[in-house]
Steps between C-alpha positions, in 0.01 A plus 500: 500500500774652712854395423691427821869559558717195589720542805780249558586437865870456577428133574330444162799660324740272692289194425497574127874563497564172689288300256669653193846466655435133578427423135792709379740303721339166425492549122814706462306733274267799536264378228246315715514765777423774247202304359367417848536863612312626193216248535458560878494876455245468215270299731550752779412789267161339444420588863505873413162464325380172657599508869269213594660268242678299772343258744410590858754362747450387858642836612253787519527746209781302332452344159722266295567533130621162368761507226636154418680371809488843667251674720499879514346608834351846490261733677251734336514850647344831413631571151790254528591134499778413744705193413589332828704197391566263211526135596580179319197276561734205538637647825368435852185714539576557868805708399292765319481711813185700428283556808139603540460862596 
C-alpha cells in the first residue's frame, strides 16, 4: 500500500484556523481548540494510507471525510491527497463553494 502525502490548500488551512479561533473566542480558552485540532488531524492522517475512507460527494473526484460535526472535503491525486475545505455540517451546504470540474 502506497502512503500518500497530505496537501493542505490555503482554503482548508483558513477553514481550520477559523473553526479553532471560533472555539477559542467562545470558550475563552485554548483547551477545546487544541483537542479538536488534534482529533481532526488524526482523522485526516488516516487518509494517507486509506484515501477512500471518506464518502463520495456529488462533486466529481471529491470525497468527504466525516469527523463529528465537520466534513473534510478532499481529492485523491497521484501520490497525494489534497484537502480542499473543512466545513461545519451545521452550515448551509450551498455555501461550500465546490464546483464540478
